[in-house]
DRENFI-5631 format. One record per residue (C-alpha): x, y, z. Coordinates in pm, whole numbers, padded with zeros to 5 digits, always signed. Example, Ala and Ser with C-alpha at 12.3 -4.5 7.8 and 13.67 -1.06 7.14 Angstrom:
BEGIN
+01230-00450+00780+01367-00106+00714
END
This chain:
BEGIN
-17421-10880-04888-17049-10934-04936-16903-11274-05022-16781-11476-04725-16417-11427-04626-16200-11630-04395-16149-11340-04154-16346-11021-04103-16160-10767-03887-16343-10481-03717-16099-10197-03662-15790-10087-03856-15574-09965-03568-15256-10135-03453-15425-10466-03368-15647-10493-03674-15375-10384-03915-15113-10623-03777-15353-10918-03777-15477-10843-04128-15120-10832-04258-15024-11162-04096-15336-11344-04214-15311-11230-04575-14949-11348-04590-15070-11692-04478-15311-11721-04769-15640-11634-04594-15901-11402-04739-15934-11093-04521-16164-10790-04503-16126-10496-04264-16406-10262-04155-16352-09923-03993-16572-09626-03906-16323-09385-04066-16380-09214-04400-16091-09392-04575-16091-09726-04392-15757-09664-04221-15733-09595-03847-15985-09326-03748-15852-08979-03652-15962-09030-03290-15799-09373-03263-15487-09413-03049-15282-09537-03346-15364-09216-03536-15086-09032-03357-14763-08852-03427-14537-09104-03257-14519-09390-03006-14241-09523-02786-14060-09840-02894-13860-10019-02623-13809-10375-02499-13699-10357-02134-14013-10519-01993-13994-10717-01671-14276-10939-01797-14125-11225-02002-14405-11233-02261-14367-10869-02359-13989-10864-02322-13957-11146-02575-14217-11006-02813-14076-10652-02797-13721-10757-02881-13840-10946-03184-14069-10656-03276-13778-10410-03267-13574-10638-03491-13861-10626-03739-13890-10249-03707-13524-10234-03809-13541-10478-04099-13890-10452-04251-13890-10270-04587-14243-10151-04504-14189-10037-04144-13821-09942-04114-13865-09597-04277-14092-09505-03986-13871-09630-03702-13618-09399-03534-13370-09571-03302-13261-09269-03099-13265-09452-02766-13488-09422-02459-13373-09219-02158-13531-09311-01822-13503-09075-01524-13654-09068-01176-13703-08719-01032-13513-08395-01004-13588-08337-00637-13371-08604-00481-13677-08815-00406-13648-09186-00470-13996-09324-00474-14102-09624-00270-14405-09810-00398-14672-09914-00153-14608-10255-00007-14775-10510-00229-14887-10244-00476-14930-10296-00847-14651-10050-00918-14374-10303-00955-14352-10533-00657-14321-10483-00284-14111-10182-00197-13978-10128-00548-13744-09828-00534-13617-09614-00819-13280-09789-00793-13447-10128-00826-13652-09999-01119-13332-09896-01296-13156-10223-01218-13451-10422-01352-13463-10210-01666-13095-10256-01744-13114-10628-01667-13417-10705-01884-13292-10492-02172-13005-10738-02219-13123-11083-02111-12905-11359-02251-13211-11572-02329-13328-11311-02582-12997-11236-02755-13094-11442-03059-13400-11220-03108-13206-10895-03126-13106-10838-03488-12938-10524-03613-13050-10305-03899-12917-10467-04219-12566-10342-04283-12525-10201-03933-12428-10329-03590-12644-10331-03279-12627-10031-03052-12465-10068-02713-12657-10235-02431-12859-10041-02176-12656-09888-01894-12720-09714-01564-12661-09340-01551-12400-09268-01283-12314-08901-01345-12405-08589-01540-12120-08630-01788-12302-08932-01931-12615-08722-01973-12421-08448-02151-12267-08703-02386-12609-08849-02475-12748-08500-02533-12434-08349-02685-12632-08223-02983-12815-07996-02737-12525-07907-02508-12287-07829-02795-12523-07597-02983-12594-07329-02726-12635-07075-03005-12973-07228-03082-13090-07133-02732-13204-07481-02632-13047-07607-02312-13094-07889-02066-13297-07810-01756-13245-07891-01390-13432-08218-01432-13139-08352-01631-12880-08289-01359-12785-08461-01037-12766-08806-01195-12625-09050-00942-12672-08798-00662-13024-08656-00643-13182-08887-00900-13118-09207-01090-13191-09343-01435-13068-09548-01728-13029-09520-02103-13119-09788-02356-12978-09714-02703-13171-10011-02850-13505-09835-02863-13667-09518-02983-13995-09426-03144-14216-09499-03443-14426-09272-03662-14756-09409-03539-15012-09313-03801-14765-09332-04090-14643-09681-04003-14992-09815-03942-15113-09682-04278-14806-09819-04455-14855-10170-04318-15226-10175-04401-15151-10039-04749-14907-10324-04798-15170-10571-04678-15414-10422-04930-15158-10475-05206-15150-10841-05103-15527-10878-05121-15685-10740-04802-16008-10553-04870-16079-10243-04660-16431-10101-04620-16463-09743-04485-16759-09572-04316-16866-09895-04147-17019-09867-03800-17103-10220-03689-17439-10251-03512-17515-10624-03485-17406-10978-03556-17572-11191-03820-17657-11553-03743-17697-11885-03917-18072-11871-03846-18287-11598-03697-18520-11850-03535-18257-12095-03414-17914-11925-03418-17626-12166-03365-17341-11967-03519-17240-11606-03581-17193-11564-03955-17101-11198-03991-17198-10843-03898-17446-10578-04005-17353-10209-04025-17556-09894-03957-17612-09854-04331-17761-10203-04356-17463-10370-04522-17396-10731-04426-17044-10872-04421-17008-11249-04392-16708-11437-04257-16599-11771-04119-16415-11588-03840-16458-11239-03694-16189-11039-03515-16305-10745-03303-16006-10511-03278-16187-10192-03184-15945-10054-02926-16108-09827-02669-16444-09883-02841-16435-10257-02761-16647-10270-02445-16927-10052-02583-16927-10237-02915-16946-10576-02745-17229-10455-02523-17419-10357-02838-17340-10677-03026-17439-10901-02734-17786-10748-02703-17934-11023-02922-18157-11279-02750-17912-11543-02870-17684-11431-02586-17952-11466-02322-17942-11186-02066-17779-10874-02218-17444-10771-02078-17521-10412-01983-17211-10321-01787-16921-10250-02019-16678-10331-01739-16783-10696-01754-16590-10723-02079-16274-10700-01863-16157-10387-02044-16263-10025-02038-16142-09700-02199-15933-09439-02022-15869-09089-02157-15500-08992-02160-15344-08649-02213-15122-08544-02507-15001-08199-02614-14821-08082-02929-14585-07782-02928-14435-07583-03215-14057-07527-03243-13846-07303-03464-13624-07473-03725-13308-07390-03526-13455-07530-03205-13565-07844-03386-13220-07885-03537-13056-07888-03194-13306-08146-03066-13306-08380-03366-13203-08740-03289-13232-08684-02914-13372-08978-02715-13724-09034-02599-13733-08916-02236-13948-09086-01972-13986-08966-01614-14078-09291-01445-14166-09106-01125-14451-08914-01287-14543-09087-01615-14442-08782-01822-14269-08851-02154-14161-08663-02465-14010-08714-02810-13769-08542-03045-13916-08287-03292-14095-08408-03605-14131-08207-03926-14494-08176-04039-14464-08136-04416-14821-08018-04472-14777-07732-04225-14406-07678-04286-14358-07674-03910-14161-07864-03648-14373-08021-03373-14280-08194-03049-14513-08425-02857-14536-08440-02477-14773-08663-02280-14863-08836-01955-14901-09211-01909-15140-09230-01614-15449-09405-01482-15644-09173-01708-15987-09015-01691-16343-09131-01739-16436-08845-01968-16453-08786-02256-16564-09131-02365-16495-09268-02715-16777-09152-02947-16965-09379-03185-16958-09127-03467-16637-09046-03654-16622-08675-03736-16262-08662-03853-16116-08505-03540-16014-08585-03183-16126-08424-02855-15910-08175-02664-15865-08139-02288-16150-07887-02266-16396-08142-02404-16360-08359-02095-16588-08160-01862-16849-08100-02132-16857-08470-02216-16902-08566-01854-17185-08314-01806-17368-08449-02109-17342-08814-02009-17338-08815-01631-17475-08494-01490-17327-08395-01155-17233-08739-01025-16870-08746-00916-16640-09043-00902-16675-09209-00561-17032-09090-00503-17312-09340-00439-17481-09248-00765-17155-09292-00951-17080-09627-00791-17432-09749-00871-17380-09665-01236-17033-09809-01232-17158-10147-01113-16878-10400-01097-16626-10164-01250-16453-10123-00914-16118-10269-01004-15988-09987-01221-15796-09701-01067-15898-09365-01210-15730-09032-01146-16047-08822-01170-16364-08822-01372-16252-08528-01590-15920-08380-01699-15810-08106-01454-15803-07750-01586-15432-07723-01499-15327-08045-01672-15153-07858-01953-14970-07645-01696-14840-07958-01526-14717-08094-01859-14535-07770-01941-14381-07772-01594-14245-08121-01662-14112-08010-02001-13941-07713-01836-13737-07955-01624-13596-08096-01949-13590-07809-02201-13686-07488-02016-13658-07254-02313-13934-07425-02513-14186-07490-02232-14415-07200-02319-14793-07212-02349-14792-06991-02660-14611-07272-02844-14896-07518-02790-15051-07621-03122-15317-07846-02972-15404-08080-02690-15569-08412-02755-15716-08710-02579-15567-09050-02655-15784-09342-02541-15640-09662-02397-15831-09987-02367-15729-10088-02015-15727-10422-01837-15658-10462-01466-15300-10584-01507-15227-10440-01852-15216-10782-02015-15397-10781-02347-15708-10985-02421-15685-11218-02720-15963-11470-02672-16289-11591-02822-16625-11448-02730-16738-11795-02624-16473-11795-02353-16601-11478-02194-16716-11541-01839-17065-11398-01892-17104-11578-02224-17100-11918-02052-17308-11853-01741-17610-12018-01898-17661-12239-02199-17972-12249-02409-18175-12566-02377-18267-12761-02691-18589-12670-02865-18892-12815-02692-18722-12847-02355-18823-12593-02093-18815-12233-02209-18868-12141-02569-18613-11987-02802-18474-11659-02673-18606-11708-02321-18326-11917-02178-17951-11858-02171-17715-11822-02464-17670-12072-02742-17400-12321-02649-17074-12247-02828-17199-11920-02972-16904-11694-03045-16640-11964-03089-16548-11801-03420-16545-11445-03282-16211-11322-03150-16170-11026-02916-15833-10851-02944-15818-10559-02703-15680-10430-02373-15378-10249-02517-15340-10063-02184-15125-09799-02349-14830-10020-02445-14932-10211-02759-14824-09995-03051-14457-10092-03040-14572-10448-03118-14723-10354-03456-14485-10597-03634-14571-10880-03391-14937-10866-03285-15048-11057-03592-14807-11339-03511-14927-11343-03150-15288-11371-03265-15195-11653-03501-15019-11833-03215-15309-11800-02973-15566-11899-03236-15367-12211-03325-15248-12105-03670-14884-12087-03555-14704-12309-03299-14599-12144-02973-14229-12153-03056-14159-11850-02834-14285-12042-02526-14519-11757-02431-14757-11786-02137-15078-11768-02339-15304-11798-02034-15235-11430-01956-15421-11324-02270-15752-11489-02175-16083-11370-02031-16032-11634-01762-15713-11463-01648-15886-11123-01629-16185-11270-01444-15948-11402-01175-15797-11057-01136-16137-10893-01097-16220-11134-00816-15890-11051-00647-15955-10678-00681-16311-10706-00552-16171-10864-00236-15965-10552-00181-15639-10721-00270-15368-10583-00497-15321-10682-00860-14970-10689-01001-14933-10518-01338-14758-10678-01632-14505-10394-01630-14639-10061-01754-14633-09861-01429-14844-09549-01444-14869-09240-01228-15173-09253-01000-15310-08904-00940-15565-09032-00690-15280-09030-00439-15209-08660-00495-15385-08391-00696-15190-08185-00946-15136-07823-00846-14858-07593-00951-14754-07562-00585-14701-07933-00531-14576-08042-00872-14220-08028-00744-14292-08288-00479-14544-08519-00639-14294-08791-00721-14275-08964-00386-14505-09235-00256-14706-09295-00572-14848-09606-00729-14637-09545-01035-14704-09669-01385-14452-09509-01615-14320-09777-01846-14491-09749-02182
END
């Protein structure tokens, strides 16, 4: 048994790492457990990635404020700044002259939100006067220019002049980058870019370790430990699959896409009364997202270096500049979709040092579900109350990679070849209905307070009634990233400290949005058939239209779009 610490954190991804770093700087004793071989974020975790988008033009005031402060820290932190690349973020609609119109009252960004309105909102929120004091430049440099609407193709050529002026390298802009102000719209925000996801996360946790955080690898948590086995009144720690016991005054579950399954396992004790068998009742569930990595030649990479992140907000497709992989001595470029995601594959309990590819989706579904398709009676019976989440399909379509390469061809046609593909991978989100995160105690969970255990000698005996009153008050759930949390690596720890009462709410954030209570309200709204408004991160909904090569050119219009990452 380990000695008791102030905080025990389960998970060393973006949430766990950020919280551990903040707590250790405040003088608390902190231990971190992870299922990985080295204790850092596991290879199949979302934070174990090549790169992530960093931008601050959220319409939601909570995330807009937090993101602007986070970017200032990305610029100035001695630990994180080496892994931040402020190349700007380029937003575009479509290349077919189609300006999308969201469904009236949909979750895609308000009633009748058009592409023009999307752009206007992006430019506006990127430069709100109320947040100017939060935007600090890189030491010794000045801030980049403010976001601006793209009115013509000359602006695009200026932004991508490294590409357009080096035609000898045989990389050119595609048709998707033309017609700005005529057949499509967009905007450019120079005050954003991308971060080296795995590298930055490891660097911050390494710094936390140097300050005193203890990291324990190969730890798969299987149960809570309690103050008394016969009369449990408090959770005192956790037990792992190997039998190790870790004790703590407070526990933080920051398990990402593994959260719902882990909580279902941990709540199986009689101390919780009736087991919570449906993972969806935890108000968050995993979704499998699609990423592909392509190989470039050194000359191609040179012409694309320092180019902006590009987001097609009509489809959810996005891409980065090339990154040099020192171990392979190769240049790689990442492309991906930000969508409603897929049910399969599901996050595995075991950590085998790798991540699943697109092909693993169908096999995973067959192993776990048989032939039941999404929408079928058998599927709905298994799904239980998990009716609020929009899913594209149960498994990743066989032509998903083709659709990604088609999107890339609209930007850089000469590199959109299948023979360049190094690998595909699944990146799991932990989704909530409105993409607000959950940072709340286990005791506040709706199902945790349905019943309360009666005192000994009154009515039912121990373990036969409801849960122990107040059980889980010292257990924090930090999850629901919804695909837009990584950019907040410098800030999530501060947000946790604010919500848990360690820091004052000087940023005037609406903390109610981070609660189980808030998510429970949304589930009731959704179950009534009503629409739920997202925090901001609008994703492409493939349930409205299937991907085929024949219709890819016209799939932008009339979608419930979710493209802001």
